[in-house]
C-alpha positions in Angstrom: 29.6 -45.8 35.4 30.7 -42.9 33.2 31.3 -40.8 36.3 33.6 -43.4 37.8 35.6 -43.6 34.6 36.0 -39.8 34.6 37.2 -39.7 38.2 39.7 -42.6 37.5 41.1 -40.7 34.5 41.4 -37.5 36.5 43.1 -39.4 39.3 45.6 -41.0 36.9 46.3 -37.7 35.2 46.9 -35.9 38.6 49.2 -38.8 39.7 51.4 -38.4 36.6 51.4 -34.6 36.8 52.5 -34.9 40.4 55.2 -37.4 39.5 56.6 -35.2 36.7 56.5 -32.0 38.9 58.1 -33.8 41.8 60.9 -35.1 39.5 61.5 -31.6 38.1 61.6 -30.0 41.5 64.0 -32.6 42.9 66.2 -32.3 39.8 66.3 -28.5 40.2 67.1 -28.8 43.9 69.9 -31.3 43.6 71.4 -29.6 40.6 71.8 -26.4 42.7 73.3 -28.4 45.6 75.7 -30.1 43.2 76.9 -26.7 41.8 77.4 -25.3 45.3 79.5 -28.4 46.3 81.4 -28.3 43.0 82.3 -24.7 43.5 83.4 -25.4 47.1 85.5 -28.3 45.9 87.1 -26.1 43.3 87.8 -23.4 45.8 89.6 -25.6 48.4 91.0 -28.0 45.7 90.0 -31.2 47.4 87.0 -33.5 47.5 86.3 -33.2 51.2 83.2 -31.0 50.6 81.8 -33.6 48.3 82.3 -36.4 50.9 80.7 -34.2 53.6 77.7 -33.5 51.3 77.3 -37.3 50.6 77.4 -38.0 54.4 74.8 -35.2 55.0 72.4 -36.6 52.3 72.7 -40.3 53.4 
């Protein structure tokens, strides 16, 4: 019974570690995309690149 408990604890820990790492990676990815789109909006002085990015992501 102790072995099963150890495996359950390891499984739960791995799930939460994966959840946190996935969140951090997605946050980093979309932060970079947002900065790229923001610079493009600033360069052309319109929100058209933002709308195009929203269409591409949806």
